[in-house]
C-alpha positions in Angstrom: -31.5 85.0 -104.7 -30.3 83.9 -108.1 -30.9 80.3 -109.1 -33.4 79.3 -106.5 -36.3 77.2 -107.8 -37.5 75.4 -104.6 -37.9 76.5 -101.0 -37.9 73.6 -98.5 -39.3 74.4 -95.1 -38.5 72.7 -91.9 -41.8 72.4 -90.3 -41.9 71.3 -86.7 -40.7 74.5 -85.0 -40.1 76.7 -88.0 -43.8 76.7 -89.1 -45.6 75.3 -86.0 -46.0 76.8 -82.5 -45.6 73.4 -80.8 -44.7 74.9 -77.4 -48.0 76.8 -76.9 -50.1 73.9 -78.0 -48.4 71.2 -76.0 -48.0 73.2 -72.9 -51.7 74.1 -73.0 -53.0 70.5 -73.3 -50.7 69.4 -70.5 -52.0 72.2 -68.3 -55.6 71.3 -69.2 -55.1 67.7 -68.3 -53.3 68.7 -65.1 -56.2 71.0 -64.1 -58.7 68.2 -64.8 -56.7 65.7 -62.6 -55.6 68.1 -59.9 -52.0 67.9 -60.9 -49.6 70.8 -60.7 -46.3 70.9 -62.5 -43.9 73.1 -64.5 -45.7 72.3 -67.8 -43.7 74.6 -70.0 -40.5 72.9 -68.8 -42.0 69.5 -69.4 -43.1 70.6 -72.8 -39.6 71.6 -73.8 -38.1 68.3 -72.5 -40.8 66.4 -74.5 -39.8 68.1 -77.7 -36.0 67.8 -77.0 -36.2 64.1 -76.4 -38.5 63.4 -79.4 -36.1 65.3 -81.7 -33.1 63.4 -80.2 -34.8 60.1 -80.9 -35.7 60.9 -84.5 -32.8 62.8 -85.9 -30.4 60.7 -88.0 -32.6 57.6 -88.0 -32.3 55.1 -90.9 -35.2 53.0 -91.9 -36.7 52.9 -88.4 -39.7 50.8 -87.5 -41.4 53.8 -85.9 -42.2 57.5 -86.7 -42.5 60.6 -84.6 -46.1 59.9 -83.7 -44.9 56.7 -82.0 -42.1 58.6 -80.3 -44.5 61.2 -79.0 -46.5 58.5 -77.2 -43.4 56.8 -75.8 -41.6 59.9 -74.7 -44.7 61.2 -73.0 -45.0 58.0 -71.0 -41.4 58.2 -70.0 -41.6 61.8 -68.9 -44.9 61.4 -66.9 -43.3 58.3 -65.2 -40.2 60.2 -64.3 -42.3 63.1 -62.9 -44.4 60.7 -60.8 -47.6 61.8 -62.6 -49.8 58.7 -62.5 -53.1 60.5 -62.6 -53.1 61.0 -66.4 -55.1 58.2 -67.8 -55.0 56.7 -71.3 -57.5 59.3 -72.6 -55.4 62.1 -71.3 -52.2 60.7 -72.8 -53.9 60.2 -76.2 -55.2 63.8 -76.1 -51.6 65.1 -75.3 -49.9 63.1 -78.0 -52.7 63.8 -80.4 -52.3 67.6 -79.9 -49.2 67.5 -82.1 -51.7 66.9 -85.0 -53.6 70.0 -84.0 -50.9 72.7 -83.7 -51.3 76.2 -84.9 -48.9 77.7 -87.4 -47.0 80.9 -86.7 -49.4 83.7 -87.9 -46.9 85.2 -90.3 -46.4 82.0 -92.3 -49.4 81.4 -94.5 -49.6 85.0 -95.9 -45.9 84.8 -96.8 -46.3 81.3 -98.3 -49.0 82.6 -100.6 -46.5 85.2 -101.9 -43.6 82.8 -102.2 -45.6 80.2 -104.1 -46.2 82.7 -106.9 -42.5 82.5 -107.7 -41.1 79.3 -106.1 -42.0 75.6 -105.6 -42.6 75.5 -101.8 -42.4 72.2 -99.9 -42.4 70.9 -96.4 -39.3 68.9 -95.7 -39.7 67.4 -92.3 -39.0 64.7 -89.7 -42.7 64.9 -88.8 -45.0 62.1 -90.0 -46.9 62.6 -93.2 -50.2 62.2 -91.3 -49.2 65.0 -88.9 -48.2 67.4 -91.6 -51.4 66.7 -93.5 -53.5 67.3 -90.4 -51.8 70.6 -89.4 -51.8 71.8 -93.0 -55.5 71.3 -93.2 -56.0 73.0 -89.9 -54.0 76.1 -90.9 -54.9 76.3 -94.6 -51.3 75.6 -95.6 -51.3 74.7 -99.3 -47.9 73.1 -99.9 -46.8 72.2 -103.4 -45.5 68.9 -101.9 -44.7 67.3 -98.6 -41.4 65.4 -98.3 -41.6 63.6 -94.9 -38.4 61.8 -93.9 -40.4 58.7 -93.1 -41.2 58.5 -96.9 -37.4 58.8 -97.6 -36.6 56.1 -95.0 -33.8 58.2 -93.8 -34.0 61.2 -91.5 -32.4 64.6 -91.3 -29.7 65.4 -90.5 -28.1 62.5 -92.5 -26.8 63.6 -95.9 -28.9 61.0 -97.7 -32.1 62.8 -96.6 -31.1 66.0 -98.4 -29.8 64.1 -101.4 -33.0 62.1 -101.8 -35.2 65.1 -101.4 -33.3 67.0 -104.1 -33.6 63.9 -106.4 -37.3 63.7 -105.9 -37.7 67.4 -106.7 -35.5 66.9 -109.8 -33.5 69.9 -108.7 -29.9 70.4 -108.0 -29.1 71.2 -104.3 -28.0 74.7 -105.3 -31.5 75.3 -106.6 -33.0 74.6 -103.2 -33.3 77.0 -100.3 -33.6 75.2 -96.9 -35.5 77.4 -94.4 -35.3 76.6 -90.7 -35.1 78.3 -87.3 -32.1 76.2 -86.1 -28.6 75.7 -87.2 -28.4 71.9 -87.1 -30.7 71.4 -90.1 -29.3 74.3 -92.1 -25.7 73.2 -91.5 -26.5 69.7 -92.7 -28.3 71.1 -95.7 -25.4 73.4 -96.6 -23.0 70.5 -96.4 -25.0 69.0 -99.3 -24.8 72.3 -101.2 -28.3 73.6 -100.4 -28.7 77.3 -100.0 -29.9 78.2 -96.5 -32.1 80.7 -94.7 -32.3 81.1 -90.9 -35.6 82.5 -89.7 -35.8 83.6 -86.0 -38.6 82.1 -84.0 -38.0 83.7 -80.6 -41.1 82.1 -79.0 -40.5 78.6 -80.3 -39.5 77.3 -76.8 -41.7 79.6 -74.8 -40.3 81.8 -72.2 -37.1 79.7 -71.9 -36.1 80.9 -75.4 -34.6 78.9 -78.2 -31.5 76.8 -77.4 -30.0 77.8 -80.7 -30.8 81.5 -81.3 -27.7 82.7 -83.2 -27.5 81.8 -86.9 -24.3 80.4 -88.4 -22.7 83.3 -90.3 -22.4 81.0 -93.2 -26.1 81.1 -93.7 -27.2 82.8 -96.9 -30.2 84.7 -95.6 -31.0 85.6 -92.0 -34.5 87.1 -91.3 -36.8 87.9 -88.3 -40.0 86.7 -90.0 -41.6 85.2 -93.0 -42.7 88.5 -94.5 -39.1 89.6 -94.5 -38.1 86.3 -96.2 -40.6 86.9 -99.0 -39.3 90.5 -99.4 -35.7 89.3 -99.6 -36.7 86.7 -102.2 -38.6 89.2 -104.3 -42.0 87.5 -103.8 
């Protein structure tokens, strides 16, 4: 794609398989405490509420790590699950820092970095992104966490400030995500956009937003295809 200098990747669901990791630790804790539940469903509600609480925040006094702890307590209370102790809850909330990346991402990133500046642009905390990047051998050129910008996607200022930090015009940045809300907001600030399908992001339930906006510049099924399309 002509004129692109930077690729900005949404990270939480686009790069990381959060559903498998969180559902597994919930199930492990449940087995240990003799608790049965629909763990995949609880996992998806956990993610949904955490996203809802973070998106659009301006200078909050908390980050997504705080939200992961608070939302977990809320969900366990609503489900009547009192058997999970403080150690269990810390292990569950801490698993967000130990997630696996989708297996097709790192090989494609290595290709893309030969031609483009590649950055994580995320509502996740800086500490979380550093931890999962080390775990998965992800070598970003930079990480732009919204907590550093003090304004969170999908507010226009988040995309404007990220472009300013990168010393790039929005038209020189390709925003990559697996959901429309991020891409639509980026496009409104004149970013180019790429929708990458992640059919397993929400487990067997399937993604709530599977169909890309036709206004999206690039639509691909995987990261290798994205690298092909970008000539990397």
